[in-house]
C-alpha positions in Angstrom: 9.7 36.4 21.4 6.0 36.5 22.3 3.9 33.4 22.6 0.8 35.1 20.9 0.4 34.6 17.1 -0.9 37.3 15.0 -4.2 36.9 13.2 -2.5 37.3 9.8 0.1 34.6 10.5 -2.9 32.0 11.7 -4.9 32.8 8.5 -1.8 32.2 6.3 -1.2 28.6 8.2 -4.9 27.9 7.6 -4.7 28.9 4.1 -1.5 26.8 3.5 -3.0 23.7 5.4 -6.2 23.8 3.4 -4.3 24.1 0.2 -2.1 21.0 1.1 -5.0 18.8 2.1 -7.0 19.9 -1.0 -4.0 18.9 -3.3 -3.8 15.3 -1.6 -7.5 14.9 -1.9 -7.2 15.9 -5.7 -4.3 13.5 -6.2 -6.3 10.5 -4.5 -9.3 11.3 -6.6 -7.3 11.2 -9.8 -5.5 7.9 -8.8 -8.7 6.0 -7.5 -9.9 5.0 -11.0 -6.4 3.7 -11.9 -6.5 1.1 -9.2 -7.7 -2.1 -10.2 -9.4 -4.2 -7.6 -8.1 -7.7 -7.2 -10.7 -10.4 -7.9 -11.7 -12.7 -5.1 -9.8 -15.9 -4.8 -11.6 -19.1 -4.9 -10.6 -21.1 -1.8 -7.8 -23.6 -2.4 -8.5 -27.2 -2.3 -7.1 -28.8 0.8 -4.2 -31.1 0.3 -5.0 -34.8 0.5 -3.9 -36.4 3.7 -0.3 -37.6 3.7 0.6 -35.5 0.5 3.9 -34.5 2.4 6.8 -33.0 0.8 6.3 -32.3 -3.0 9.4 -31.7 -5.2 8.3 -29.0 -7.6 10.0 -26.8 -10.2 10.0 -23.7 -7.9 11.4 -25.9 -4.9 14.1 -27.2 -7.3 14.9 -23.7 -8.4 15.2 -22.4 -4.8 17.5 -25.5 -3.8 19.6 -24.7 -7.1 20.0 -20.9 -6.2 20.7 -21.8 -2.4 23.5 -24.1 -3.4 26.9 -22.7 -2.1 
């Protein structure tokens, strides 16, 4: 087998590569308007000193589900 590629084969490969890159770009452009940007989140208030452990609903749910 020869290591030289024929001109037609290289043209075909270039055509297929350009087609696949173009298709990926078209999909990206079609999807871009559908993507919603997240609103900036305001900085959370720091917990007061000595707040420590707080028993909240989601903590109780975790413990209920983790119970063996």
